C-alpha positions as CSV (number, residue, x, y, z in Angstrom):
1,M,13.2,-151.3,-121.1
2,S,11.3,-148.4,-120.7
3,R,12.4,-144.7,-122.5
4,E,10.5,-141.8,-122.2
5,R,12.7,-140.3,-124.9
6,A,15.6,-141.1,-126.7
7,G,17.8,-139.3,-124.3
8,R,17.1,-141.1,-121.2
9,G,14.7,-138.4,-119.8
10,T,13.8,-138.6,-116.1
11,G,11.4,-141.4,-116.9
12,W,13.4,-143.5,-117.9
13,H,13.7,-147.0,-115.6
14,V,15.4,-150.2,-116.1
15,D,13.9,-152.7,-116.6
16,A,14.1,-156.7,-115.7
17,G,15.4,-157.9,-119.2
18,L,18.4,-155.0,-119.0
19,A,19.2,-156.1,-115.6
20,A,19.4,-159.4,-116.6
21,R,21.9,-158.6,-119.0
22,F,24.1,-156.2,-116.9
23,A,24.4,-159.3,-114.2
24,A,25.2,-162.0,-117.5
25,G,27.7,-159.1,-118.4
26,T,26.6,-159.1,-121.6
27,A,24.4,-155.6,-121.5
28,V,25.6,-152.9,-124.8
29,E,28.5,-150.9,-123.0
30,S,26.2,-147.4,-123.4
31,D,23.2,-149.4,-121.7
32,A,25.4,-150.6,-118.3
33,W,26.6,-146.8,-117.8
34,S,23.0,-145.4,-117.8
35,L,21.9,-148.4,-115.7
36,E,24.9,-147.8,-113.0
37,K,24.4,-143.5,-113.0
38,H,21.0,-144.6,-112.7
39,V,20.6,-146.8,-109.6
40,E,22.4,-144.2,-107.5
41,V,19.3,-142.2,-107.3
42,C,16.3,-144.8,-107.6
43,G,15.5,-147.5,-105.3
44,T,13.6,-149.4,-106.9
45,C,15.7,-150.2,-110.4
46,A,18.3,-150.8,-107.5
47,A,16.5,-153.7,-106.1
48,L,15.4,-155.1,-108.8
49,V,19.4,-155.3,-110.3
50,S,20.5,-156.4,-107.1
51,S,18.2,-159.0,-107.1
52,A,19.1,-160.2,-111.1
53,V,22.6,-160.0,-109.6
54,R,22.3,-161.8,-106.7
55,T,20.2,-164.6,-108.7
56,A,21.8,-165.2,-112.2
57,P,24.1,-168.0,-112.3
58,E,27.3,-166.4,-113.3
59,T,27.3,-163.8,-110.5
60,G,24.5,-165.2,-107.0
61,P,26.7,-168.6,-105.9
62,L,30.0,-166.0,-105.8
63,L,28.1,-162.9,-104.1
64,A,26.6,-165.6,-101.8
65,G,30.0,-167.0,-101.0
66,V,31.1,-163.1,-100.0
67,R,28.2,-163.0,-97.7
68,A,28.3,-166.2,-95.8
69,A,32.3,-164.5,-95.3
70,V,31.5,-161.1,-94.6
71,L,29.1,-163.4,-92.1
72,E,31.9,-165.1,-90.9
73,R,34.4,-162.1,-90.0
74,V,31.7,-160.3,-88.1
75,A,31.1,-163.6,-86.4
76,A,35.1,-164.8,-85.3
77,E,36.1,-160.2,-85.1
78,G,33.7,-160.0,-82.3
79,L,31.5,-157.0,-83.7
80,P,28.4,-155.5,-82.6
81,E,25.7,-158.5,-82.6
82,R,23.3,-155.4,-84.2
83,A,25.8,-155.5,-87.8
84,A,25.5,-158.9,-87.9
85,A,21.4,-159.5,-86.9
86,E,21.0,-156.6,-90.2
87,G,23.5,-158.4,-92.3
88,R,21.9,-161.9,-92.1
89,R,18.3,-160.1,-92.3
90,A,19.8,-158.7,-95.3
91,V,20.6,-162.1,-96.9
92,G,17.4,-163.2,-96.1
93,S,16.2,-162.0,-99.1
94,P,13.7,-163.7,-101.5
95,A,16.7,-164.3,-103.8
96,Y,18.3,-166.0,-100.6
97,A,15.5,-168.0,-99.3
98,G,16.5,-170.2,-96.8
99,G,19.2,-168.6,-95.1
100,P,22.5,-169.9,-94.3
101,E,21.1,-173.8,-94.7
102,G,19.9,-172.4,-98.3
103,P,20.6,-173.9,-101.0
104,A,23.0,-170.7,-102.7
105,Y,25.0,-171.2,-99.8
106,A,25.6,-174.5,-100.7
107,D,26.4,-174.0,-104.5
108,A,28.8,-170.8,-103.2
109,A,31.1,-173.8,-101.1
110,A,32.4,-175.1,-104.8
111,A,32.1,-171.8,-107.1
112,A,33.8,-169.7,-104.8
113,G,35.9,-171.2,-102.4
114,A,39.0,-170.7,-104.6
115,A,37.8,-166.7,-104.4
116,V,36.7,-166.2,-101.6
117,S,38.5,-167.3,-98.3
118,P,37.2,-166.4,-94.9
119,T,40.8,-166.9,-92.8
120,A,42.7,-164.7,-95.2
121,H,40.5,-161.2,-95.0
122,L,38.0,-162.0,-97.6
123,N,40.9,-162.1,-100.5
124,T,38.5,-162.5,-103.6
125,T,41.7,-163.0,-106.3
126,A,39.7,-164.7,-109.2
127,S,41.2,-167.2,-111.3
128,P,42.2,-167.0,-114.4
129,G,39.2,-168.3,-116.0
130,T,36.9,-166.0,-114.3
131,A,39.0,-163.2,-115.0
132,A,38.0,-164.7,-118.4
133,S,34.4,-164.3,-118.7
134,P,32.6,-161.7,-119.8
135,S,30.4,-161.4,-116.4
136,A,33.6,-160.7,-114.4
137,G,32.8,-156.6,-114.4
138,A,29.6,-156.7,-113.6
139,G,30.2,-159.7,-110.9
140,S,33.1,-157.9,-109.7
141,E,31.5,-154.7,-109.7
142,A,28.2,-156.0,-107.8
143,A,30.6,-158.1,-105.0
144,V,32.0,-155.2,-103.9
145,G,28.8,-153.1,-103.5
146,V,27.1,-156.1,-101.6
147,A,30.1,-157.2,-99.4
148,A,30.9,-153.2,-98.3
149,G,26.9,-152.4,-98.3
150,A,25.8,-155.8,-96.4
151,T,24.9,-154.2,-93.1
152,H,22.9,-151.2,-94.2
153,S,20.9,-152.3,-97.0
154,T,18.1,-152.7,-94.1
155,A,19.1,-149.5,-92.3
156,A,18.9,-147.3,-95.4
157,G,15.2,-147.1,-96.3
158,T,14.0,-147.3,-99.2
159,T,16.7,-146.6,-101.3
160,G,19.2,-149.0,-100.5
161,V,22.2,-146.9,-99.8
162,S,23.6,-145.8,-96.9
163,P,24.7,-142.0,-95.9
164,R,27.9,-142.5,-95.1
165,L,29.5,-138.9,-96.1
166,S,27.8,-135.7,-95.2
167,P,27.2,-133.4,-97.7
168,V,30.2,-131.4,-96.9
169,A,32.5,-134.5,-97.0
170,R,30.9,-135.3,-100.4
171,I,31.2,-131.7,-101.6
172,L,34.9,-131.5,-100.7
173,W,35.4,-135.2,-102.0
174,A,34.2,-133.9,-105.1
175,A,35.9,-130.8,-105.3
176,G,39.2,-133.2,-105.8
177,P,42.6,-133.2,-104.7
178,A,43.6,-129.2,-104.7
179,L,40.8,-128.0,-102.1
180,R,41.9,-130.5,-99.7
181,G,45.9,-130.2,-100.1
182,A,48.6,-127.4,-99.4
183,W,46.9,-125.8,-102.7
184,A,44.3,-123.6,-100.7
185,V,46.7,-122.9,-98.2
186,A,48.6,-121.5,-100.7
187,L,45.9,-119.7,-102.2
188,A,45.2,-118.1,-98.6
189,V,48.8,-117.3,-98.1
190,V,48.5,-115.0,-101.1
191,A,46.0,-113.3,-100.9
192,L,46.9,-112.5,-97.4
193,G,50.0,-111.9,-97.9
194,A,49.2,-109.3,-100.9
195,V,47.4,-107.2,-98.5
196,A,50.3,-107.4,-95.5
197,L,52.7,-106.5,-97.7
198,S,50.8,-103.4,-99.1
199,Y,49.9,-102.2,-95.7
200,G,52.0,-103.3,-93.6
201,A,55.6,-103.3,-95.1
202,G,54.8,-100.0,-96.8
203,L,54.9,-101.3,-100.4
204,G,51.5,-99.8,-101.3
205,A,50.0,-99.9,-105.1
206,S,52.7,-102.1,-106.9
207,V,51.2,-104.9,-104.7
208,R,48.2,-104.8,-106.6
209,L,49.8,-104.6,-109.6
210,L,51.8,-107.3,-108.7
211,L,49.0,-109.6,-108.0
212,L,47.2,-109.2,-110.7
213,V,50.3,-110.5,-112.8
214,T,50.6,-113.8,-109.9
215,A,47.4,-114.5,-109.8
216,P,46.2,-116.4,-112.8
217,V,48.9,-118.6,-112.6
218,L,47.2,-119.5,-109.5
219,P,43.9,-121.8,-110.9
220,L,46.5,-123.6,-112.3
221,A,48.1,-125.1,-109.7
222,G,45.2,-126.3,-108.6
223,V,43.8,-127.6,-111.9
224,A,47.0,-129.5,-111.8
225,L,46.4,-130.7,-108.6
226,S,42.7,-132.1,-108.6
227,Y,43.2,-134.6,-111.8
228,G,44.9,-137.0,-113.4
229,R,47.7,-140.1,-112.7
230,H,50.4,-137.7,-110.2
231,A,47.4,-136.1,-108.4
232,D,44.0,-138.5,-108.1
233,P,44.8,-141.8,-106.2
234,L,41.9,-142.9,-107.5
235,Y,41.9,-141.6,-111.0
236,E,42.1,-145.0,-112.7
237,V,38.7,-146.1,-111.5
238,V,37.1,-142.4,-111.7
239,T,38.1,-142.5,-115.5
240,G,36.3,-145.4,-115.8
241,T,32.7,-144.0,-114.6
242,P,30.2,-142.3,-116.1
243,S,30.9,-139.2,-114.3
244,G,34.7,-139.3,-114.8
245,G,36.6,-137.9,-117.8
246,L,35.9,-134.3,-118.9
247,R,32.7,-133.6,-116.7
248,L,34.6,-134.6,-113.6
249,L,37.4,-132.1,-114.5
250,L,35.3,-129.3,-115.4
251,V,33.8,-130.0,-111.9
252,R,37.1,-129.6,-110.2
253,A,38.2,-126.9,-112.1
254,A,35.0,-125.3,-111.4
255,A,36.2,-125.5,-108.1
256,V,39.9,-124.5,-108.1
257,L,37.4,-121.3,-109.7
258,G,34.8,-120.7,-107.6
259,V,37.2,-120.4,-104.4
260,S,40.2,-118.7,-106.6
261,V,38.1,-115.7,-107.9
262,P,36.4,-114.1,-105.0
263,S,39.4,-114.8,-102.1
264,L,42.2,-113.1,-105.0
265,T,39.9,-110.7,-107.0
266,L,38.6,-109.4,-103.0
267,A,42.3,-109.4,-102.0
268,G,43.0,-106.8,-105.2
269,A,40.1,-105.1,-103.9
270,V,41.2,-103.9,-100.7
271,L,44.7,-102.9,-102.0
272,P,45.5,-99.4,-102.6
273,P,44.9,-98.6,-106.5
274,A,47.5,-97.5,-109.1
275,A,46.6,-94.6,-110.7
276,G,45.8,-95.2,-114.2
277,G,45.7,-99.2,-113.7
278,P,44.0,-102.1,-113.7
279,G,41.1,-102.8,-111.6
280,A,41.1,-105.2,-109.3
281,A,38.9,-107.9,-111.6
282,A,41.4,-107.2,-114.7
283,W,42.9,-110.5,-114.2
284,L,39.9,-112.5,-114.3
285,L,39.2,-113.2,-118.8
286,P,43.0,-113.2,-118.5
287,G,43.0,-116.0,-116.0
288,L,40.1,-118.2,-117.2
289,A,41.5,-118.0,-121.0
290,L,45.0,-119.5,-119.4
291,T,42.6,-122.4,-117.5
292,L,40.7,-123.4,-120.6
293,A,44.0,-123.4,-122.4
294,A,45.6,-125.7,-119.4
295,L,42.5,-128.2,-119.9
296,V,43.3,-128.3,-123.8
297,L,46.6,-128.5,-123.5
298,G,46.3,-131.3,-121.2
299,S,43.9,-133.2,-123.6
300,F,46.5,-134.1,-125.3
301,V,50.1,-134.1,-122.8
302,G,48.1,-135.0,-119.0
303,S,46.6,-132.1,-116.7
304,R,49.9,-131.7,-114.6
305,R,51.9,-130.9,-118.3
306,G,49.5,-128.4,-119.4
307,A,49.0,-126.8,-117.0
308,A,52.7,-126.5,-116.4
309,A,53.4,-124.9,-119.8
310,A,50.2,-122.5,-120.1
311,G,52.2,-121.4,-116.6
312,G,55.0,-121.1,-118.1
313,A,54.4,-119.7,-121.0
314,W,52.6,-117.0,-119.0
315,A,55.7,-116.3,-116.4
316,L,57.8,-116.4,-119.6
317,F,55.8,-112.7,-121.4
318,V,54.2,-111.8,-118.9
319,V,55.2,-112.1,-115.1
320,A,59.2,-111.8,-115.7
321,P,58.4,-108.5,-117.6
322,A,56.5,-107.0,-115.3
323,A,58.5,-107.8,-112.0
324,D,61.6,-106.4,-113.9
325,G,62.0,-103.4,-111.6
326,P,60.1,-103.1,-108.0
327,A,59.3,-99.7,-108.7
328,G,55.7,-99.1,-109.5
329,A,56.1,-97.3,-112.5
330,A,57.9,-100.4,-113.7
331,L,55.6,-102.2,-113.2
332,M,52.9,-100.3,-114.4
333,A,54.5,-100.7,-117.9
334,G,54.9,-104.7,-117.3
335,A,51.6,-105.3,-116.4
336,A,49.3,-102.6,-118.4
337,P,49.3,-103.9,-121.9
338,Y,48.2,-107.6,-120.6
339,F,45.2,-106.2,-118.2
340,S,44.1,-102.3,-119.6
341,G,41.8,-101.2,-122.0
342,P,38.5,-102.9,-124.0
343,A,40.7,-104.5,-126.8
344,V,42.8,-106.2,-124.2
345,Q,40.3,-107.5,-122.4
346,S,37.7,-108.8,-125.3
347,G,41.3,-111.1,-126.4
348,W,40.8,-112.3,-123.5
349,A,37.5,-113.7,-124.0
350,A,38.0,-114.4,-127.5
351,G,41.0,-116.7,-126.5
352,A,38.9,-118.2,-123.8
353,L,35.8,-119.0,-125.9
354,V,38.6,-120.7,-128.6
355,C,39.7,-122.5,-126.1
356,G,36.5,-123.8,-124.8
357,L,35.4,-124.6,-128.1
358,L,38.6,-126.5,-128.8
359,L,37.9,-128.6,-125.5
360,A,34.9,-129.5,-126.3
361,A,36.5,-130.2,-129.8
362,R,38.6,-132.8,-127.6
363,R,36.1,-133.8,-124.6
364,R,36.4,-137.7,-125.9
365,S,40.3,-137.5,-125.3
366,F,39.6,-137.9,-121.8
367,D,37.7,-140.8,-121.5
368,H,41.5,-142.6,-121.8
369,L,43.8,-143.0,-119.2
370,E,46.4,-140.6,-119.4
371,T,49.8,-141.4,-120.9
372,P,53.0,-141.9,-117.6
């Protein structure tokens, strides 16, 4: 394979040898991960890998059978003729010279008869012998990709990838379940409810203090709902990809903070300030430290349990004493020690730094599935 440097920079591309090893299931795991990530953005290498997988003796007949089954389903269900024509043109590539009557399809009937059934809604359950084969992972993954994108390989242009999702949909999907569910609604209710209570119910400046002690807990709920077996239905699939693990968790945690920080800070800024009380942004460092602490705990016990433990500790030591009395003076006395003063904020910053270092040290733990 060609390399620009050991770290595999932008000049790295897949060569024929790596493509053949990937198709046969013998590529080194790190090389396979790099290949899978690279072909997402490089159409030339994607075509090379696709050709290698389709011509490999371990996977070629199986994929030919899958293509034949897809085309038969298209014809049987009366789908638009244009989709069927595009699928046939894709099958007419050099790797399948001869079309549906070529030798690849004749071999596919014997090699993939038990694995692919055109009359059973494409039930491609592999036999025990196939599952034990070292090429089963590469073959099954390629089969899924070919079956799902057969009608898009011609119309998608040079990249060979169909733009099925809009940019906004991709961002929302990457942001995780929290921003697509009830958490975002709850965040809006808290922010708008604080303003309504302050000005509509006449509670005045005490609402800002109550919002300050509540705000650091809200991102924790978003993080707990963004990653893990209890939150993401695709958790097992995502964890096995190069983009899974801590990287995806941090992306989703950043998305949660990117929504909650401006919403809660803006809501606090429009509330009446308490004389001598903390500012509207005083919760940011405590919230960051608490979120990082939840991530560190999540590396041991899972995201949901880690967020619950961090949120429970905050509620026990901060929220409960601060909310002991509804009067502004009582709330001020309970909240001020946790937010006011450079020394307190420096302590939260140091705590966030320590949690960040611990998270970096524990990053490999997110490459494994959470325990139930």
